Structure formats: structure tokens, C-alpha cells
N, C-alpha and C positions, 0 to 999 in steps of 0.2 A: 270382616271375615266372610269368606265365601260359603254359601249354603252347600251342605254335603249332597252328593249325588244320591238320589233315592230310587232311580229306575233299575229294575232287575230284569235280566234276560235269562230264561230257563229253557232247558231242553226236556220235553216230556218223554214219557215211556214210548210214545209213538214216533219219537224223533223230531217232532215239530218244535219250532222255537216259539216261546211265549214271551212277548216283550211288553206286555201292558200291566205288569205288576210293579208295585213300589215296595221298598223296604218298610217295615212296620214303623208307625209314628203315632203320636197323639197323647201318649202318657209315658211315664217313666219306665214301665216294664217294656213297652214297645220300643222305645228309644234304646234301651239296654240291649234288647234282642238285635236290633239293627246294627248297633255298634259291634256286638260279638260276631255277627255275620261278616261285616266289613273287615274286622281284624283277621278272621280265619281266611277269608278270600285273599286278602293282601299278603298273608303268610304262605300262599300257594297251596292251601288245602283244597281238597275236593269237598263239595257240599251236597248233601241230600236235604232238600227243602220240602216241608209239608205245607200245602196250600189248602185252605178251607174256603168253601163257597157257601154264602148264606144270603138269601134274598137278592141274588144277582150280583153280590159284591164278593170279590176274592181278596184274600189276604194271606200272607205268610204267617203261620201260627207257631212253627218250631222248625228246627233243623238239626242235623248231625254233621260233623266234619270228620274227614278221614285224611290221614297223612298218606302221601304217595310213596310207594316203595320203588326205589331205584329210578325215580322219575317217570315210571311207566304210567300212562294215563288210564289204563284199564286194570291194573293190579292194585287192589286196595289192601291196606293193613286194617283188619277188623279188630 
């Protein structure tokens, strides 16, 4: 079975692309969070991801997903 893709590309508030993050891994909680992120992304939802930085290491700590309204990329259903 192929290893799941873990690389994440994010666009920050400043518009810059961040491409050096991975989906969470290492324990059951992290793997569960990664699977939820994958499922929502694959379902076409928009994601708002929280990234924490500690001692020079960054990780995705949580996220929220939003359904798109009428397929518009900028109009979110809150």
C-alpha cells in the first residue's frame, strides 16, 4: 500500500505560499487530524489551518472547514 501524501501547501495572510509543512503524524490523535484534513480537502471544502511554531518547529495544530457557496472561492458559509 502506498504511503499517504503528507506535504501541505498553504497560502498565508500575506499571500505567500508555504510549502514546507507536513500533515500531523506520530500518534493516533495526529493521524486522526491528518485524516480529517484529507477527507475535507478531498470533499472540496475550504480549510482554515492553524499552525503552531515551537523551538523552530512548525506543525498543524487544528483546522476548520467551510463549505463553498455556489462554487465561489471567496464566499464562505459560516
